[in-house]
C-alpha positions in Angstrom: 0.0 0.0 0.0 2.4 2.6 -1.3 1.9 6.1 0.1 -0.5 5.0 2.8 -0.4 5.0 6.6 -1.3 2.3 9.1 -2.1 3.1 12.7 -1.2 0.6 15.5 -2.9 0.9 18.9 -1.7 -1.3 21.8 -4.5 -1.8 24.3 -5.4 -3.2 27.6 -8.9 -2.6 29.1 -9.6 0.7 27.2 -13.3 0.3 26.4 -14.1 3.8 27.5 -11.8 5.5 24.9 -11.0 3.0 22.2 -14.0 3.9 19.9 -13.0 7.5 19.7 -9.3 6.6 19.2 -10.0 4.2 16.3 -12.5 6.7 14.8 -9.9 9.5 14.9 -7.4 7.3 13.1 -9.7 6.6 10.2 -10.9 10.2 10.1 -7.2 11.3 9.9 -6.8 9.2 6.8 -5.4 5.9 8.0 -5.7 3.1 5.4 -6.0 0.5 8.2 -6.0 0.5 12.0 -4.7 -2.4 14.1 -5.7 -2.7 17.7 -3.2 -5.0 19.4 -4.8 -6.2 22.6 -3.0 -7.5 25.6 -5.8 -9.6 27.1 -8.5 -7.0 28.0 -11.2 -8.2 30.3 -13.6 -5.5 29.2 -15.2 -4.8 25.8 -12.2 -3.2 24.2 -11.8 -5.9 21.5 -15.5 -6.0 20.7 -15.7 -2.2 20.4 -12.6 -1.9 18.3 -13.9 -4.5 15.8 -17.2 -2.7 15.7 -15.5 0.5 14.7 -13.5 -1.1 11.8 -10.2 -2.0 13.4 -8.3 -5.2 12.8 -7.7 -6.8 16.2 -4.6 -8.8 17.0 -4.6 -10.6 20.4 -2.1 -12.6 22.4 0.7 -10.3 23.4 0.8 -8.8 26.9 3.9 -6.5 26.5 3.2 -3.1 24.8 6.4 -3.3 22.8 5.5 -6.7 21.5 1.9 -5.5 20.7 3.4 -2.6 18.7 5.8 -4.9 16.8 3.0 -7.4 15.9 1.0 -4.5 14.5 3.9 -3.3 12.5 4.5 -6.7 11.1 0.8 -7.1 10.0 0.6 -3.6 8.5 0.8 -3.1 4.7 1.4 0.6 4.5 4.7 2.4 3.9 4.3 4.5 7.1 3.2 3.7 10.6 1.7 5.7 13.4 1.8 4.2 16.9 -1.1 5.6 18.9 -1.9 5.3 22.6 -5.4 4.0 23.3 -6.5 7.2 25.0 -5.1 9.5 22.3 -6.8 11.0 19.2 -5.1 12.1 16.0 -5.6 15.5 14.5 -7.4 15.9 11.2 -5.2 15.1 8.2 -2.6 13.3 10.3 -1.9 10.6 7.6 -1.0 13.1 5.0 1.0 15.1 7.4 3.0 12.0 8.3 3.7 11.0 4.8 4.9 14.5 4.0 7.1 14.6 7.2 8.7 11.3 6.3 10.0 12.8 3.1 12.2 15.0 5.4 12.7 12.9 8.5 12.7 9.3 9.2 11.0 9.5 12.6 8.8 11.9 14.4 5.7 12.7 16.5 3.2 15.4 17.2 2.8 18.1 19.8 0.4 17.3 22.6 -2.6 18.7 24.3 -4.6 17.2 27.1 -8.4 16.6 26.8 -9.3 17.7 30.3 -9.7 21.4 31.1 -7.1 22.2 33.7 -4.5 24.9 34.2 -2.2 22.2 35.6 -2.5 20.2 32.5 -1.8 23.2 30.3 1.5 23.6 32.2 2.3 20.0 31.8 1.6 20.0 28.1 3.8 23.1 27.6 6.6 21.4 29.5 6.3 18.3 27.3 6.1 20.3 24.1 9.1 22.4 25.1 11.1 19.3 25.9 10.3 17.7 22.6 11.1 20.9 20.6 14.6 20.8 22.2 15.3 17.1 21.9 13.4 16.1 18.8 12.6 12.9 20.6 8.8 12.6 20.9 7.6 9.9 23.4 4.8 7.4 22.9 2.0 9.6 23.9 2.8 11.9 21.0 1.9 9.4 18.3 5.3 8.4 17.1 5.6 7.7 13.4 8.2 6.0 11.2 8.6 4.3 7.9 7.7 0.6 8.3 10.6 -0.8 6.4 13.1 1.2 8.4 11.5 0.2 11.7 11.5 -3.5 10.9 15.0 -3.5 9.5 16.2 -2.0 12.8 14.5 -4.7 14.8 11.3 -2.8 15.7 10.6 -1.7 19.2 13.0 -3.2 21.8 10.8 -5.7 23.6 11.3 -4.5 27.2 8.9 -3.9 30.1 9.1 -0.1 29.9 10.8 2.7 28.0 10.4 1.1 24.6 9.1 4.4 23.1 11.9 6.4 24.6 14.5 3.9 23.5 13.1 4.0 19.9 13.1 7.8 19.8 16.8 8.0 20.9 17.8 5.2 18.6 16.1 6.9 15.6 17.6 10.3 16.4 21.0 8.6 16.3 20.4 7.4 12.8 19.3 10.7 11.1 16.9 13.6 11.2 13.8 13.4 13.4 11.2 16.0 14.1 7.9 17.1 15.7 4.9 18.2 13.7 3.2 21.4 15.1 -0.3 19.8 15.0 -1.5 18.4 18.3 -2.7 15.0 19.4 -5.4 15.1 22.1 -4.7 12.7 25.0 -5.9 12.0 28.4 -4.4 13.7 31.4 -5.9 11.3 33.9 -2.5 10.1 35.2 -1.3 13.7 35.8 -4.6 14.6 37.6 -4.7 11.4 39.7 -1.0 11.6 40.8 -0.3 15.3 40.4 1.6 17.1 37.7 4.9 17.6 39.6 4.9 14.1 41.0 4.2 12.5 37.6 6.9 14.6 35.9 9.4 13.8 38.6 8.6 10.0 38.3 9.0 10.2 34.5 12.4 11.9 34.7 13.5 9.7 37.5 12.9 6.6 35.3 14.5 8.2 32.3 17.6 9.1 34.3 17.8 5.6 35.8 17.4 4.1 32.3 20.3 6.3 30.9 22.5 5.1 33.7 21.8 1.4 32.8 19.0 0.4 35.1 17.2 -2.8 34.4 13.8 -2.3 32.6 12.0 -4.8 34.8 13.0 -2.8 37.9 12.0 0.5 36.3 8.6 -1.1 35.4 8.1 -2.0 39.1 9.1 1.5 40.1 6.5 2.9 37.6 3.7 0.6 38.9 4.5 1.6 42.5 4.1 5.3 41.6 0.8 4.8 39.7 
């Protein structure tokens, strides 16, 4: 499917949001949408199929879910979308255009909930990404399919697979961030607090860069949830 975009959405118990996420992907111009489910006990799979997604089941690790979706996709370009995140209008065309200049990228981010604290958090995330050119997973990372698979796909680790991919791709050539915004849920920031969540994120990133084991970082993340 030359010149087209496939969207891959790893999921686990996301029945409340998955319909809007799948719909946003098709509305944004995706040729196909894969929901790669990790064993949901709710109606995520049923709802995803009902909204036109192709469902792949069996993997419980998000990196593996993403890789299975990439392997099944037939498009030249891939967007990896979190289950609580919606793409902007025209995202597929924006991505195909961007991949003529870059070989990896993402979008700016805004939170769905109305909150001054979340506006601050979004501004911090967008500033970080503008400086580093390393968009994380909640910013709808995109890449050429052949390049991703040739490089081994996402590293299949318990956590940090999106950050690891962004850093790896930046080391291989130009990356960037589109000015259009994905709309995502700020539930984690609201539940745990903006400063606490930001501190936890950067604590994990710092530990990763100093060689911490991904399994121990995943346990740290779960304790802080």
